[in-house]
MIMI-832968 format. One record per residue (C-alpha): residue number from 1; x, y, z. Coordinates in nm, 3 decimals, m for minus. Example, Ala and Ser with C-alpha at 12.3 -4.5 7.8 and 13.67 -1.06 7.14 Angstrom:
2
  pos     east    north       up
    1    1.230   m0.450    0.780
    2    1.367   m0.106    0.714
This chain:
176
  pos     east    north       up
    1   m8.759   10.211    5.566
    2   m8.853   10.433    5.870
    3   m8.627   10.709    6.001
    4   m8.580   10.462    6.300
    5   m8.480   10.168    6.080
    6   m8.255   10.414    5.904
    7   m8.062   10.512    6.199
    8   m8.024   10.137    6.331
    9   m7.851   10.067    5.985
   10   m7.624   10.357    5.993
   11   m7.520   10.246    6.347
   12   m7.489    9.882    6.264
   13   m7.263    9.982    5.959
   14   m7.068   10.235    6.150
   15   m6.958    9.956    6.359
   16   m6.896    9.749    6.131
   17   m6.731   10.011    5.887
   18   m6.514   10.038    6.166
   19   m6.420    9.693    6.216
   20   m6.329    9.687    5.807
   21   m6.126    9.974    5.882
   22   m5.912    9.773    6.084
   23   m5.885    9.514    5.878
   24   m5.787    9.723    5.589
   25   m5.553    9.930    5.810
   26   m5.340    9.605    5.923
   27   m5.369    9.516    5.525
   28   m5.221    9.842    5.420
   29   m4.930    9.793    5.696
   30   m4.877    9.429    5.568
   31   m4.825    9.575    5.221
   32   m4.557    9.825    5.326
   33   m4.383    9.589    5.515
   34   m4.442    9.346    5.266
   35   m4.179    9.549    5.044
   36   m3.897    9.393    5.255
   37   m4.047    9.055    5.335
   38   m4.281    8.908    5.109
   39   m4.460    8.686    5.386
   40   m4.671    9.040    5.442
   41   m4.752    9.061    5.109
   42   m4.920    8.749    5.134
   43   m5.060    8.833    5.464
   44   m5.166    9.179    5.273
   45   m5.366    9.017    4.997
   46   m5.497    8.757    5.207
   47   m5.693    9.026    5.434
   48   m5.805    9.196    5.096
   49   m5.943    8.882    4.961
   50   m6.149    8.822    5.303
   51   m6.287    9.177    5.273
   52   m6.603    9.054    5.128
   53   m6.681    8.765    5.340
   54   m6.612    8.977    5.608
   55   m6.880    9.222    5.506
   56   m7.104    8.960    5.448
   57   m7.069    8.733    5.783
   58   m7.113    9.113    5.925
   59   m7.478    9.160    5.716
   60   m7.558    8.842    5.854
   61   m7.525    8.940    6.170
   62   m7.724    9.253    6.127
   63   m7.984    9.062    5.964
   64   m8.033    8.810    6.261
   65   m7.985    9.086    6.539
   66   m8.095    9.428    6.433
   67   m8.372    9.258    6.161
   68   m8.503    8.952    6.339
   69   m8.355    8.716    6.047
   70   m8.490    8.914    5.761
   71   m8.358    9.152    5.543
   72   m8.435    9.282    5.180
   73   m8.187    9.311    4.871
   74   m8.227    9.670    4.871
   75   m8.165    9.677    5.278
   76   m7.893    9.450    5.271
   77   m7.706    9.635    4.982
   78   m7.776    9.972    5.155
   79   m7.572    9.837    5.479
   80   m7.305    9.673    5.269
   81   m7.263   10.033    5.069
   82   m7.214   10.200    5.447
   83   m6.998    9.956    5.587
   84   m6.716   10.035    5.239
   85   m6.819   10.390    5.277
   86   m6.747   10.402    5.669
   87   m6.440   10.183    5.610
   88   m6.295   10.373    5.302
   89   m6.351   10.659    5.483
   90   m6.127   10.565    5.819
   91   m5.833   10.382    5.582
   92   m5.815   10.676    5.363
   93   m5.750   10.904    5.681
   94   m5.480   10.640    5.798
   95   m5.350   10.614    5.460
   96   m5.300   11.004    5.454
   97   m5.135   11.015    5.800
   98   m4.907   10.749    5.661
   99   m4.784   10.964    5.401
  100   m4.806   11.257    5.515
  101   m4.624   11.196    5.813
  102   m4.437   10.839    5.827
  103   m4.372   10.755    5.473
  104   m4.097   10.980    5.389
  105   m4.039   10.874    4.989
  106   m3.983   10.490    5.135
  107   m4.282   10.326    4.849
  108   m4.124   10.575    4.607
  109   m3.828   10.458    4.666
  110   m3.908   10.096    4.700
  111   m4.077   10.078    4.339
  112   m3.807   10.260    4.183
  113   m3.538    9.986    4.328
  114   m3.759    9.733    4.210
  115   m3.782    9.912    3.873
  116   m3.389    9.927    3.856
  117   m3.351    9.560    3.871
  118   m3.186    9.404    3.573
  119   m3.452    9.207    3.556
  120   m3.738    9.470    3.574
  121   m3.506    9.668    3.321
  122   m3.522    9.395    3.100
  123   m3.910    9.299    3.127
  124   m3.973    9.659    3.075
  125   m3.764    9.680    2.722
  126   m3.931    9.388    2.610
  127   m4.294    9.520    2.624
  128   m4.121    9.855    2.503
  129   m4.268   10.055    2.804
  130   m3.965   10.250    2.885
  131   m4.163   10.559    2.868
  132   m4.456   10.453    3.046
  133   m4.321   10.354    3.340
  134   m4.119   10.672    3.355
  135   m4.402   10.928    3.334
  136   m4.591   10.640    3.567
  137   m4.310   10.746    3.830
  138   m4.307   11.096    3.771
  139   m4.684   11.097    3.794
  140   m4.638   10.909    4.157
  141   m4.307   11.129    4.272
  142   m4.572   11.469    4.241
  143   m4.887   11.315    4.406
  144   m4.967   11.458    4.744
  145   m5.069   11.244    5.046
  146   m5.412   11.377    4.992
  147   m5.403   11.232    4.628
  148   m5.296   10.882    4.728
  149   m5.602   10.878    5.048
  150   m5.852   11.025    4.776
  151   m5.768   10.762    4.514
  152   m5.800   10.503    4.755
  153   m6.122   10.617    4.930
  154   m6.277   10.661    4.545
  155   m6.174   10.296    4.431
  156   m6.327   10.151    4.799
  157   m6.649   10.345    4.755
  158   m6.675   10.204    4.434
  159   m6.570    9.868    4.498
  160   m6.845    9.864    4.801
  161   m7.121    9.930    4.588
  162   m7.022    9.648    4.286
  163   m6.932    9.412    4.603
  164   m7.234    9.519    4.768
  165   m7.489    9.365    4.553
  166   m7.392    9.009    4.551
  167   m7.337    9.021    4.967
  168   m7.647    9.157    4.992
  169   m7.849    8.894    4.755
  170   m7.650    8.611    4.907
  171   m7.691    8.733    5.229
  172   m8.112    8.845    5.186
  173   m8.341    8.642    5.389
  174   m8.738    8.708    5.354
  175   m9.012    8.606    5.546
  176   m9.086    8.183    5.577
């Protein structure tokens, strides 16, 4: 890959990473809204499931427009990793802003309320997980906004590395 091709790959990946970040931010907003309304939970899940198809579609566009219909597995994988990387950074920033300035303990309160319901208590007791749930809630309560953002950043980058390979394998094209 020449330096110009590398610059081109990163430029396309930045734009597509920003588009994926918009998709993820909307999904996160639906997740938060889904605590009060299950329809939004379904929308959040649907948007997350769409992620690999969205990246595949954008990789196909990069292949066809930027690479004249030809892309190797390695270049496609690099592109997908960059797209996930850029999107993960933007989502982490958005989540940091949410947890630092908007949330004010809403998610913790919601989780605590859900786990305090009689049904949840019964299930937790049946599986003998009272102590584990208590420790988990205490740990979540001690996390700072940056901790949440960095955890999501790490998960999304790893997800990009893993999902990028089959996406790239499916979208690769060689000279005819």
